[in-house]
PALUMNU-188475 format. One line per field, with one value per residue: x, y, z of N, C-alpha, C, O in turn; residue in three letters; residue number from 1. Coordinates in nm, 4 decimals, decimal comma, always signed. Example, Ala and Ser with C-alpha at 12.3 -4.5 7.8 and 13.67 -1.06 7.14 Angstrom:
REM PALUMNU-188475
nc1 = [+1,3190:+1,2850]
nc2 = [-0,5690:-0,2250]
nc3 = [+0,7800:+0,7080]
cac1 = [+1,2300:+1,3670]
cac2 = [-0,4500:-0,1060]
cac3 = [+0,7800:+0,7140]
cc1 = [+1,3200:+1,2900]
cc2 = [-0,3300:+0,0030]
cc3 = [+0,7800:+0,7870]
oc1 = [+1,4236:+1,3409]
oc2 = [-0,3319:+0,1138]
oc3 = [+0,8465:+0,8039]
resn = [ALA:SER]
resi = [1:2]
This chain:
REM PALUMNU-188475
nc1 = [-15,9534:-15,9489:-16,1248:-16,2391:-16,3197:-16,3409:-16,3258:-16,0532:-16,1225:-16,3210:-16,1744:-16,0153:-16,2102:-16,2991:-16,0650:-16,0274:-16,2616:-16,2301:-15,9929:-16,0825:-16,2736:-16,1094:-15,9486:-16,1499:-16,2553:-16,0271:-16,0043:-16,2451:-16,2043:-15,9888:-16,1115:-16,3136:-16,1529:-16,0088:-16,1999:-16,4127:-16,3289:-16,3137:-16,1361:-15,8557:-15,8786:-15,7091:-15,5318:-15,5853:-15,3541:-15,1536:-15,2212:-15,2038:-14,9395:-14,8776:-14,6394:-14,3727:-14,3503:-14,1398:-14,1323:-13,9261:-13,9468:-13,7711:-13,6322:-13,7809:-13,7037:-13,4570:-13,1912:-13,1967:-13,4653:-13,5799:-13,4862:-13,6265:-13,8154:-14,1410:-14,3506:-14,5011:-14,6469:-14,7026:-14,5235:-14,6200:-14,6007:-14,6152:-14,6977:-14,6588:-14,7909:-14,7567:-14,7961:-14,5376:-14,4237:-14,3119:-14,4570:-14,4047:-14,4580:-14,4097:-14,3062:-14,2887:-14,1831:-14,2915:-14,2458:-14,4320:-14,6330:-14,9129:-15,1678:-15,2515:-15,0320:-14,8406:-14,9466:-14,9227:-14,6417:-14,5645:-14,6949:-14,5575:-14,3214:-14,3825:-14,5589:-14,8603:-15,1992:-15,1970:-15,1668:-15,2115:-15,1144:-15,1413:-14,8893:-14,8120:-14,5868:-14,3006:-14,2571:-14,0165:-13,7043:-13,4114:-13,1705:-13,1847:-13,0066:-12,8734:-12,8719:-13,1456:-13,1121:-13,1298:-13,3246:-13,5877:-13,6189:-13,8719:-14,0593:-13,8656:-13,8025:-13,8224:-13,7216]
nc2 = [+0,5780:+0,2530:-0,0454:-0,2837:-0,6111:-0,8407:-0,8400:-0,8244:-0,9496:-1,1277:-1,2994:-1,4166:-1,5521:-1,7364:-1,8856:-1,9870:-2,1474:-2,3295:-2,4591:-2,5794:-2,7514:-2,9216:-3,0413:-3,1643:-3,3443:-3,5036:-3,6149:-3,7585:-3,9496:-4,0905:-4,1910:-4,3523:-4,5361:-4,6586:-4,7476:-4,8747:-5,0840:-5,4326:-5,6448:-5,8592:-6,2131:-6,4145:-6,7122:-6,9155:-7,0339:-6,8565:-6,6359:-6,6952:-6,8571:-7,1261:-7,1678:-7,4058:-7,6462:-7,8287:-8,0789:-8,2038:-8,4952:-8,6623:-8,5414:-8,5706:-8,8100:-8,7682:-8,7339:-8,4947:-8,4175:-8,6329:-8,6008:-8,3893:-8,2159:-8,2319:-7,9524:-7,8549:-7,6445:-7,3119:-7,2396:-7,2218:-7,0566:-7,1713:-7,1310:-7,3435:-7,5325:-7,7987:-8,1137:-8,3126:-8,6597:-8,7020:-8,5374:-8,2699:-7,9324:-7,8240:-7,5680:-7,3763:-7,2974:-7,3950:-7,4629:-7,5341:-7,6841:-7,7012:-7,6894:-7,9422:-8,0977:-7,9935:-8,0763:-8,3530:-8,3853:-8,2937:-8,4787:-8,7078:-8,6487:-8,6971:-8,5361:-8,4359:-8,3165:-8,0771:-7,7358:-7,5167:-7,2188:-7,0048:-6,8002:-6,4873:-6,4664:-6,2686:-6,0813:-6,0208:-5,8409:-5,6400:-5,7000:-5,9204:-6,1169:-6,2525:-6,5337:-6,6330:-6,5793:-6,8237:-6,9693:-7,1966:-7,5257:-7,7369:-7,9024:-7,8841:-7,7939:-7,5071:-7,3849]
nc3 = [-16,9367:-16,8111:-16,8817:-16,6645:-16,6702:-16,5009:-16,1612:-15,9176:-15,6716:-15,7461:-15,9083:-15,7105:-15,5579:-15,7482:-15,7927:-15,5327:-15,4905:-15,6985:-15,6216:-15,3837:-15,4929:-15,6479:-15,4477:-15,2931:-15,4823:-15,5161:-15,2559:-15,2419:-15,4427:-15,3279:-15,0932:-15,2048:-15,3379:-15,1300:-14,9320:-15,0630:-15,2193:-15,2337:-15,0099:-15,0872:-15,0901:-14,8617:-14,8130:-14,5177:-14,4052:-14,4620:-14,3165:-14,0362:-13,9115:-13,7296:-13,4654:-13,4614:-13,2197:-13,0253:-12,7892:-12,5460:-12,4059:-12,2849:-12,0852:-11,8563:-11,7512:-11,6484:-11,4031:-11,2624:-11,2598:-11,1287:-10,8694:-10,7635:-10,5133:-10,3701:-10,3528:-10,0708:-9,9636:-9,8340:-9,5469:-9,2036:-8,8863:-8,5577:-8,2144:-7,9393:-7,6640:-7,4485:-7,2745:-7,1635:-7,1669:-6,9222:-6,7619:-6,7332:-6,8480:-7,1717:-7,3972:-7,6989:-8,0358:-8,3610:-8,7025:-8,9801:-9,2435:-9,1939:-8,9358:-8,8609:-8,9384:-8,7631:-8,5150:-8,5505:-8,5653:-8,3120:-8,1470:-8,2170:-8,0911:-7,8358:-7,6913:-7,5251:-7,4806:-7,6360:-7,7144:-7,9756:-8,1387:-8,4044:-8,5393:-8,6782:-8,9419:-8,9849:-9,2708:-9,5203:-9,5172:-9,4489:-9,5922:-9,8399:-9,9120:-9,7179:-9,4938:-9,2820:-8,9367:-8,6945:-8,8261:-8,8500:-8,9430:-9,0958:-8,8564:-8,6614:-8,3278:-8,1229:-7,8258]
cac1 = [-15,9926:-15,9511:-16,2449:-16,2045:-16,4372:-16,3478:-16,2555:-15,9579:-16,1889:-16,3929:-16,0703:-15,9769:-16,3199:-16,2981:-15,9490:-16,0518:-16,3612:-16,1753:-15,9001:-16,1645:-16,3345:-16,0046:-15,9122:-16,2647:-16,2566:-15,9136:-16,0392:-16,3525:-16,1410:-15,9115:-16,2051:-16,3751:-16,0492:-15,9686:-16,3060:-16,5127:-16,2714:-16,3130:-15,9998:-15,8234:-15,8863:-15,5785:-15,5518:-15,5616:-15,2176:-15,0672:-15,2603:-15,1425:-14,8581:-14,8468:-14,4987:-14,3456:-14,3067:-14,0893:-14,1193:-13,8325:-13,9966:-13,6608:-13,5872:-13,8556:-13,6351:-13,3226:-13,1658:-13,2349:-13,6097:-13,6116:-13,4480:-13,7065:-13,9014:-14,2760:-14,3764:-14,6197:-14,7239:-14,6367:-14,5132:-14,6739:-14,5315:-14,7080:-14,6529:-14,7250:-14,7762:-14,8026:-14,7451:-14,4466:-14,4495:-14,2660:-14,5544:-14,3717:-14,5169:-14,3101:-14,3603:-14,1918:-14,2341:-14,2705:-14,2821:-14,4738:-14,7290:-15,0486:-15,1877:-15,2570:-14,8940:-14,7747:-14,9940:-14,8640:-14,4988:-14,5530:-14,7357:-14,4454:-14,2196:-14,4261:-14,6387:-15,0054:-15,2736:-15,1238:-15,2357:-15,1399:-15,1586:-15,0687:-14,8223:-14,7823:-14,4443:-14,2586:-14,2155:-13,9196:-13,5902:-13,3345:-13,0779:-13,2398:-12,9037:-12,8146:-12,9675:-13,2101:-13,0506:-13,2259:-13,4333:-13,6272:-13,6676:-14,0001:-14,0564:-13,7709:-13,8626:-13,7403:-13,7743]
cac2 = [+0,4903:+0,1135:-0,1196:-0,4111:-0,6972:-0,9269:-0,7749:-0,9138:-1,0304:-1,2348:-1,3955:-1,4898:-1,6430:-1,8439:-1,9694:-2,0551:-2,2525:-2,4339:-2,5383:-2,6622:-2,8557:-3,0191:-3,1158:-3,2486:-3,4528:-3,5897:-3,6888:-3,8527:-4,0606:-4,1703:-4,2627:-4,4591:-4,6351:-4,7309:-4,8094:-4,9468:-5,2000:-5,5518:-5,6961:-5,9869:-6,3252:-6,4743:-6,8439:-6,9111:-7,0727:-6,7392:-6,5379:-6,7356:-6,9770:-7,1646:-7,2043:-7,5477:-7,6662:-7,9628:-8,1032:-8,3109:-8,5698:-8,7376:-8,4681:-8,6195:-8,9277:-8,7302:-8,7358:-8,3656:-8,4170:-8,7366:-8,5561:-8,2751:-8,2376:-8,1793:-7,8304:-7,8817:-7,5227:-7,2076:-7,2831:-7,1324:-7,0638:-7,1962:-7,1429:-7,4596:-7,5715:-7,9360:-8,1900:-8,4197:-8,7881:-8,6903:-8,4569:-8,1285:-7,8573:-7,7707:-7,4704:-7,3326:-7,2641:-7,4953:-7,4142:-7,6441:-7,6465:-7,6854:-7,7158:-8,0877:-8,1470:-7,9545:-8,1686:-8,4847:-8,3805:-8,2808:-8,6058:-8,8012:-8,6109:-8,7404:-8,4359:-8,4546:-8,1961:-7,9733:-7,6124:-7,4514:-7,0848:-6,9609:-6,6715:-6,4217:-6,4655:-6,1394:-6,0929:-5,9241:-5,8018:-5,5366:-5,7605:-6,0517:-6,2096:-6,3247:-6,6322:-6,5973:-6,6329:-6,8977:-7,0209:-7,3289:-7,6151:-7,7969:-8,0066:-7,8545:-7,7222:-7,4002:-7,3641]
cac3 = [-16,8335:-16,8532:-16,8428:-16,6001:-16,6795:-16,3830:-16,0517:-15,8506:-15,5700:-15,8154:-15,9477:-15,5901:-15,5252:-15,8473:-15,7625:-15,4058:-15,5105:-15,7867:-15,5385:-15,2940:-15,5758:-15,6843:-15,3259:-15,2591:-15,5800:-15,4832:-15,1350:-15,2761:-15,5161:-15,2317:-15,0063:-15,2834:-15,3690:-15,0090:-14,8550:-15,1397:-15,2876:-15,1495:-14,9887:-15,1495:-14,9958:-14,8340:-14,7504:-14,3725:-14,3664:-14,4745:-14,2159:-13,9098:-13,9231:-13,5918:-13,4465:-13,4397:-13,0822:-12,9974:-12,6463:-12,5175:-12,2915:-12,2245:-11,9666:-11,7408:-11,6978:-11,6055:-11,2589:-11,2054:-11,2366:-11,0300:-10,7361:-10,7211:-10,3978:-10,3863:-10,2769:-9,9909:-9,9429:-9,7564:-9,4083:-9,1018:-8,7578:-8,4484:-8,0760:-7,8822:-7,5234:-7,4351:-7,1613:-7,2031:-7,1018:-6,7832:-6,6901:-6,7355:-6,9598:-7,2645:-7,4919:-7,7982:-8,1685:-8,4650:-8,8360:-9,0666:-9,3475:-9,1436:-8,7940:-8,8470:-8,9470:-8,6386:-8,4114:-8,5778:-8,5288:-8,1665:-8,0872:-8,2358:-7,9931:-7,7037:-7,6214:-7,5259:-7,4413:-7,7103:-7,7534:-8,0859:-8,1749:-8,5239:-8,5234:-8,8057:-8,9751:-9,0378:-9,4101:-9,5675:-9,4357:-9,5166:-9,6887:-9,8733:-9,9555:-9,6054:-9,4438:-9,1559:-8,8161:-8,6146:-8,9081:-8,8035:-9,0480:-9,0630:-8,7547:-8,5559:-8,2159:-8,0646:-7,6906]
cc1 = [-16,0078:-16,0767:-16,1989:-16,3312:-16,4530:-16,2644:-16,1593:-16,0243:-16,2628:-16,2944:-16,0286:-16,0846:-16,3207:-16,1828:-15,9720:-16,1510:-16,3104:-16,0743:-15,9766:-16,2273:-16,2320:-15,9668:-16,0255:-16,2733:-16,1460:-15,9456:-16,1480:-16,2947:-16,0630:-16,0051:-16,2702:-16,2753:-16,0175:-16,0837:-16,4047:-16,4580:-16,2682:-16,1696:-15,9805:-15,8368:-15,7484:-15,6030:-15,5134:-15,4190:-15,1184:-15,0983:-15,1935:-15,0672:-14,8178:-14,7005:-14,4843:-14,2859:-14,2641:-14,0706:-14,0296:-13,8784:-13,8875:-13,6122:-13,6584:-13,7895:-13,4958:-13,3130:-13,2095:-13,3843:-13,6473:-13,5827:-13,5266:-13,7947:-14,0367:-14,2917:-14,5079:-14,7060:-14,6431:-14,6385:-14,5641:-14,5979:-14,6367:-14,6345:-14,7272:-14,6995:-14,8310:-14,7369:-14,6607:-14,4836:-14,4080:-14,3617:-14,5234:-14,4308:-14,4038:-14,3793:-14,2499:-14,2607:-14,2048:-14,3175:-14,3129:-14,5848:-14,8683:-15,0544:-15,1903:-15,1173:-14,8172:-14,8166:-14,9311:-14,7175:-14,4827:-14,5945:-14,6277:-14,3339:-14,2630:-14,5052:-14,7871:-15,0687:-15,2100:-15,2163:-15,1501:-15,2006:-15,0749:-15,0154:-14,7930:-14,6312:-14,4105:-14,2064:-14,1141:-13,8090:-13,5080:-13,2420:-13,1261:-13,1345:-12,8308:-12,9182:-13,0265:-13,1327:-13,1593:-13,3428:-13,4618:-13,6781:-13,7974:-13,9796:-13,9550:-13,8394:-13,7662:-13,8003:-13,7141]
cc2 = [+0,3483:+0,0454:-0,2552:-0,4956:-0,7871:-0,8603:-0,8739:-1,0002:-1,1475:-1,3408:-1,4802:-1,5899:-1,7615:-1,9396:-2,0509:-2,1699:-2,3634:-2,5204:-2,6301:-2,7770:-2,9624:-3,1040:-3,2097:-3,3680:-3,5534:-3,6757:-3,7922:-3,9728:-4,1505:-4,2531:-4,3773:-4,5708:-4,7207:-4,8096:-4,8925:-5,0671:-5,3173:-5,6006:-5,8305:-6,0971:-6,3900:-6,6097:-6,8404:-6,9466:-6,9573:-6,6342:-6,5699:-6,8643:-7,0183:-7,2050:-7,3544:-7,5625:-7,8114:-7,9769:-8,2239:-8,3820:-8,6523:-8,6709:-8,5176:-8,7409:-8,8954:-8,7309:-8,6056:-8,3618:-8,5201:-8,6905:-8,4345:-8,3129:-8,1719:-8,0564:-7,8496:-7,7577:-7,4242:-7,2486:-7,1747:-7,1558:-7,0778:-7,1896:-7,2613:-7,4673:-7,7118:-8,0034:-8,3046:-8,5477:-8,7856:-8,6060:-8,3089:-8,0620:-7,7977:-7,6705:-7,4296:-7,2969:-7,3796:-7,4348:-7,5348:-7,5945:-7,6199:-7,7179:-7,8669:-8,1482:-8,1130:-8,0465:-8,3061:-8,4886:-8,3767:-8,4090:-8,7114:-8,7728:-8,6427:-8,6378:-8,4710:-8,3251:-8,0717:-7,8561:-7,5450:-7,3145:-7,0393:-6,8197:-6,6172:-6,4195:-6,3296:-6,1606:-5,9839:-5,8977:-5,7028:-5,5933:-5,9010:-6,1559:-6,2787:-6,4223:-6,5837:-6,6577:-6,7034:-6,9497:-7,1647:-7,4090:-7,6785:-7,9065:-7,9815:-7,7709:-7,6160:-7,3673:-7,2423]
cc3 = [-16,8869:-16,8019:-16,7871:-16,6018:-16,5551:-16,2740:-15,9860:-15,7442:-15,6343:-15,8615:-15,8272:-15,5517:-15,6205:-15,8205:-15,6356:-15,4242:-15,6012:-15,7105:-15,4440:-15,3727:-15,6124:-15,5631:-15,2855:-15,3523:-15,5510:-15,3597:-15,1614:-15,3498:-15,4199:-15,1435:-15,0817:-15,3118:-15,2461:-14,9490:-14,9355:-15,2161:-15,1898:-15,1319:-15,0571:-15,0464:-14,9855:-14,7695:-14,6021:-14,3313:-14,3806:-14,3684:-14,0829:-13,9326:-13,7818:-13,5777:-13,4224:-13,2999:-13,0652:-12,8470:-12,6258:-12,3902:-12,2242:-12,0965:-11,8414:-11,6767:-11,6459:-11,4526:-11,1929:-11,1732:-11,1306:-10,8883:-10,6886:-10,6027:-10,4233:-10,2976:-10,2027:-9,9715:-9,8611:-9,6092:-9,3137:-8,9719:-8,6479:-8,3146:-8,0177:-7,7327:-7,5144:-7,3165:-7,2142:-7,1290:-6,9549:-6,6997:-6,6913:-6,8596:-7,0427:-7,3566:-7,5872:-7,9286:-8,2627:-8,5971:-8,9226:-9,1593:-9,2910:-8,9951:-8,7699:-8,8482:-8,8193:-8,5246:-8,4271:-8,5331:-8,3773:-8,0950:-8,1032:-8,1360:-7,8506:-7,6260:-7,6300:-7,4750:-7,5051:-7,7414:-7,8611:-8,1124:-8,2940:-8,5018:-8,6622:-8,8285:-9,0336:-9,1791:-9,4419:-9,4680:-9,5160:-9,6228:-9,7227:-9,9087:-9,8410:-9,5521:-9,3124:-9,0403:-8,7372:-8,6941:-8,8666:-8,9217:-9,0025:-8,9591:-8,6449:-8,4487:-8,1676:-7,9289:-7,6281]
oc1 = [-16,0692:-16,1268:-16,1289:-16,4341:-16,5649:-16,1471:-16,1799:-15,9852:-16,2646:-16,3252:-16,0088:-16,0523:-16,3410:-16,2008:-15,9402:-16,1251:-16,3450:-16,0693:-15,9392:-16,2332:-16,2634:-15,9542:-15,9996:-16,2961:-16,1677:-15,9172:-16,1423:-16,3327:-16,0705:-15,9809:-16,2810:-16,3118:-16,0013:-16,0673:-16,4750:-16,5357:-16,2246:-16,0907:-16,0757:-15,8093:-15,6814:-15,6868:-15,4195:-15,3687:-15,0117:-15,0125:-15,1325:-15,1248:-14,7334:-14,6441:-14,5743:-14,1852:-14,3420:-14,0014:-14,0535:-13,8522:-13,9101:-13,5569:-13,6035:-13,8162:-13,4234:-13,4144:-13,2550:-13,4242:-13,7379:-13,6482:-13,4960:-13,8425:-14,0451:-14,2509:-14,6138:-14,8284:-14,5289:-14,7421:-14,5531:-14,5387:-14,7355:-14,5216:-14,8463:-14,6001:-14,9387:-14,6356:-14,7049:-14,5663:-14,4633:-14,3488:-14,6088:-14,4510:-14,3148:-14,4968:-14,1316:-14,3807:-14,1066:-14,4179:-14,2312:-14,6248:-14,9354:-14,9579:-15,1370:-15,0868:-14,7374:-14,7325:-14,8908:-14,6746:-14,3987:-14,5355:-14,6079:-14,2593:-14,1887:-14,5179:-14,8332:-14,9979:-15,1746:-15,3286:-15,0314:-15,3224:-14,9521:-15,0861:-14,7543:-14,5562:-14,4814:-14,1221:-14,1255:-13,8205:-13,5310:-13,2357:-13,1098:-13,1685:-12,7369:-13,0383:-12,9658:-13,0924:-13,2675:-13,4500:-13,3697:-13,7692:-13,8301:-13,8925:-13,9572:-13,9245:-13,6444:-13,9161:-13,7465]
oc2 = [+0,3248:+0,0753:-0,3308:-0,4593:-0,8079:-0,8289:-0,9948:-1,1158:-1,2570:-1,4598:-1,6011:-1,7032:-1,8752:-2,0613:-2,1697:-2,2805:-2,4799:-2,6416:-2,7461:-2,8893:-3,0814:-3,2259:-3,3239:-3,4804:-3,6743:-3,7955:-3,9028:-4,0864:-4,2730:-4,3718:-4,4880:-4,6883:-4,8422:-4,9275:-4,9751:-5,1443:-5,3020:-5,5986:-5,9047:-6,0761:-6,4162:-6,6209:-6,7703:-6,8939:-6,9590:-6,5529:-6,4819:-6,9671:-6,9532:-7,2687:-7,4195:-7,5002:-7,9040:-7,8964:-8,3315:-8,3347:-8,7072:-8,7375:-8,5081:-8,7718:-8,9856:-8,7287:-8,6069:-8,3082:-8,4961:-8,7365:-8,3808:-8,4259:-8,0689:-8,0568:-7,8595:-7,7687:-7,4510:-7,2872:-7,0549:-7,2617:-7,0044:-7,2373:-7,2785:-7,4155:-7,7409:-7,9566:-8,3831:-8,5446:-8,8591:-8,6031:-8,2288:-8,1264:-7,7304:-7,6864:-7,4469:-7,2696:-7,4521:-7,3636:-7,6258:-7,4782:-7,5264:-7,7673:-7,9145:-8,2381:-8,1939:-8,0902:-8,3683:-8,5851:-8,4468:-8,4444:-8,7947:-8,8638:-8,6181:-8,6508:-8,5282:-8,2344:-7,9756:-7,8742:-7,5196:-7,2971:-7,0356:-6,7318:-6,6915:-6,3749:-6,2797:-6,2470:-5,8702:-5,9290:-5,6836:-5,5396:-5,9923:-6,2717:-6,3550:-6,3979:-6,5040:-6,7739:-6,6488:-6,9727:-7,2447:-7,3660:-7,6748:-7,9923:-8,0512:-7,6871:-7,6334:-7,3267:-7,2089]
oc3 = [-16,9910:-16,6935:-16,8544:-16,5448:-16,5084:-16,2939:-15,9964:-15,7279:-15,5779:-15,8555:-15,8399:-15,5160:-15,5778:-15,8251:-15,6310:-15,3767:-15,5817:-15,7313:-15,4264:-15,3227:-15,6087:-15,5747:-15,2474:-15,3075:-15,5599:-15,3588:-15,1076:-15,3217:-15,4296:-15,1216:-15,0289:-15,3095:-15,2577:-14,9179:-14,8773:-15,2722:-15,0757:-15,2264:-15,0812:-14,9283:-15,0855:-14,6800:-14,5644:-14,2320:-14,3191:-14,3340:-14,0221:-13,9683:-13,7203:-13,6668:-13,3693:-13,2665:-13,0877:-12,7847:-12,6807:-12,2796:-12,1164:-12,0090:-11,7317:-11,5606:-11,6036:-11,3828:-11,0786:-11,0698:-11,0508:-10,7948:-10,5821:-10,5924:-10,4901:-10,1814:-10,2647:-9,9639:-9,8239:-9,5552:-9,3399:-8,9510:-8,6460:-8,3031:-8,0436:-7,6819:-7,5664:-7,2645:-7,2980:-7,0378:-6,8730:-6,5773:-6,6535:-6,9626:-6,9908:-7,3898:-7,5581:-7,9318:-8,2465:-8,6013:-8,9369:-9,1540:-9,3347:-8,9369:-8,6697:-8,7697:-8,7718:-8,4460:-8,3288:-8,4698:-8,3208:-7,9929:-8,0148:-8,0997:-7,7556:-7,5043:-7,7287:-7,4312:-7,4369:-7,7884:-7,8405:-8,1088:-8,2861:-8,4525:-8,7524:-8,7416:-9,1211:-9,2033:-9,3960:-9,3495:-9,6354:-9,7334:-9,6418:-9,9329:-9,8640:-9,5633:-9,2409:-9,0455:-8,7158:-8,6381:-8,8501:-8,9923:-8,8838:-8,9737:-8,5435:-8,4785:-8,1713:-7,9192:-7,5142]
resn = [MET:ALA:ILE:VAL:PHE:ILE:SER:PRO:LYS:ARG:LYS:GLN:LYS:THR:LEU:PHE:PHE:SER:LEU:ILE:ALA:VAL:ILE:SER:LEU:PHE:LEU:ILE:ILE:ILE:VAL:LEU:LYS:ILE:PHE:LEU:ILE:LYS:PRO:LYS:SER:ILE:PRO:PRO:GLU:LEU:VAL:PHE:LYS:PRO:PRO:ARG:ILE:ASP:ILE:ASN:PHE:LYS:ILE:LEU:LYS:SER:GLU:GLN:VAL:LYS:ASN:LEU:GLU:VAL:PHE:GLU:GLY:ILE:LYS:LYS:LYS:PHE:ASN:TYR:ARG:GLY:ARG:ALA:GLU:THR:GLY:GLU:ILE:GLN:SER:GLY:GLU:ILE:ILE:THR:VAL:SER:GLN:GLU:LYS:ALA:LEU:GLU:ILE:LEU:GLU:LYS:ARG:GLY:LEU:SER:GLN:ILE:GLU:LEU:GLU:GLU:VAL:GLU:ILE:GLU:LEU:GLY:ARG:GLU:ASN:PRO:PHE:ILE:ILE:TYR:GLU:GLY:PHE:ILE:GLN:GLU:GLY:GLU:LEU:GLN:GLU]
resi = [1:2:3:4:5:6:7:8:9:10:11:12:13:14:15:16:17:18:19:20:21:22:23:24:25:26:27:28:29:30:31:32:33:34:35:36:37:38:39:40:41:42:43:44:45:46:47:48:49:50:51:52:53:54:55:56:57:58:59:60:61:62:63:64:65:66:67:68:69:70:71:72:73:74:75:76:77:78:79:80:81:82:83:84:85:86:87:88:89:90:91:92:93:94:95:96:97:98:99:100:101:102:103:104:105:106:107:108:109:110:111:112:113:114:115:116:117:118:119:120:121:122:123:124:125:126:127:128:129:130:131:132:133:134:135:136:137:138:139:140:141:142:143]
C-alpha cells in the first residue's frame, strides 16, 4: 500500500488559491499603476488649438449683398370690408405682414371704414415644387 502525503483535492485547493493570489496581485499592480500616478502636465496650447478663422469683409460691398431685400416677417392673410370713395362696399383678401400694414395699404387704395379679419393660411401642399395658383403678393387685392 502506497502512502499519499498530499491528497489530490488539497493540490487543487492550493493551485486555485495560488492562481487567485497571482491574478489579484496583477490587478492590484495595474490599479496602482493607472490610478495613483499623477498625469503629466501639458501646456494649454497643445490641449486646445483654436482654429484660424479668416473673415472676408469685402463680400459686404459686393453687388449680391447690396441687392438683398430685408425680411419683414411672416405674412398673414386678412379678409377686408370697406367703403370706397364712391360709397360702394368692397370686400376681398389681402396678404401682408401685419394688420397695420394692411390698413395702410387699403387706405392708400381709397377705402374707409375698414373691417379686417385675420384668416388662417393653409400650410403645406402635396407637391411643393409647383407655384401656388392665385398667390397674392403683398398689397395685392383679391375680390
